[in-house]
N, C-alpha and C positions, 0 to 999 in steps of 0.2 A: 674531255671535259668530265669533271667529277661533280656530282650534285645529287639532288633528289628528284625522282620522276614527277612528284606532285608539287614541286616548287615552281611557282609561277615565274620567278626570275630566271630559273634555269631553262624553262620552256621558251621564254622570250629570247634569251641569249642564244639558244640553239637555233631557233627560227631565224633570227637576224643574221647569225653567222652563215647559215646555209644560203640565205638569200644573197649574201655578198661573196659567194664562191668558196666558202670554207667547207671542207668535209669534216663533220663532227662525229667523233666516237664518244658517245655519252655513256657514262657508267653511273647507275643509281646505287649509291653507296649504302642505301638501306636494304635493297634487295640483293645486292652483290657486295657484301662488306669488304673493306680493304683488309688485307692481312696485316700483321704487326709490322712486317718489313715495309709494306706499302705505306702504312700510316707514318712510320718513321721517315720514309723518304719524303712524303708530303710535308711533314713538319720541318725537315731540313730545307726543303725548297721554299716554303712560305713562312717559316718561323711561327711564333705564337699567334700571329694574326689568323692562322688556320682555324682557331677557335672563335666562333661568333658569340661574342659577349653581349650582343644586343638581342639575341634570339629569345624566344619564349622558352626554349629548352634550358638555356642558361639561367633565366630568371626563376625557373622552377627547381633549380638545383640547390642543395644545401651548401653551406660554407665549406664543409669538409669535401664535398664533391668538387667544388670550384677550385680547391687547393691542389687538385690532382695534376698529374702530368698530362699535357695536351695529347700525346700519343694514346694514352690509356683512355682519356675522356672521349675522344672521337671514336675509339673502339667500342666503348660502352654505350655511347649515344651518338650514332652517326649523324643525326639531325643537328648536332652541335657544330658540325663543320661549316665554316664560311663557304658560301657557294654563289655561283659556280667557281670551281677551281679549274683554271684553264692552263693547259700546257700547249704552247704553240711554238715549235722550234725551240729557241733559247728563251722565249718569253715564259714567265710564270706570273699569272694574273689572277687576282681574287675579286669576286663580285662582278657586278655589271654596271659599272659607273661610266661616266663620260670619258674618263681617262682610259679605262679598259677598252671601250669602244674605239676610241681614237687609235690606240696602239694596234688594234686589229683591223683598222680601215673600215669600221662600221660607223655611219653617221650617228651622231649623238642626238 
């Protein structure tokens, strides 16, 4: 799971997954930034949805910054990444929505 250690949604997701038998390897992308290759891989897996356009970080960006490439944007501003980004086997899931919970067998 990729996310931010101080993100309440990431904390809730990790706790719920562990309570339902998942072993969670959590990586705080702010404290342990993704390499360019890792960011590229995340972008390939999740597409442009990896950029959280509803975040405070996004709202604080200039139009020029918003026009950047997603891989570069999440490198410059890790908090801009939609989270949690979950890789579970073949599943690639973003956020902590009812659909994500269902896909992972966690009651919504």
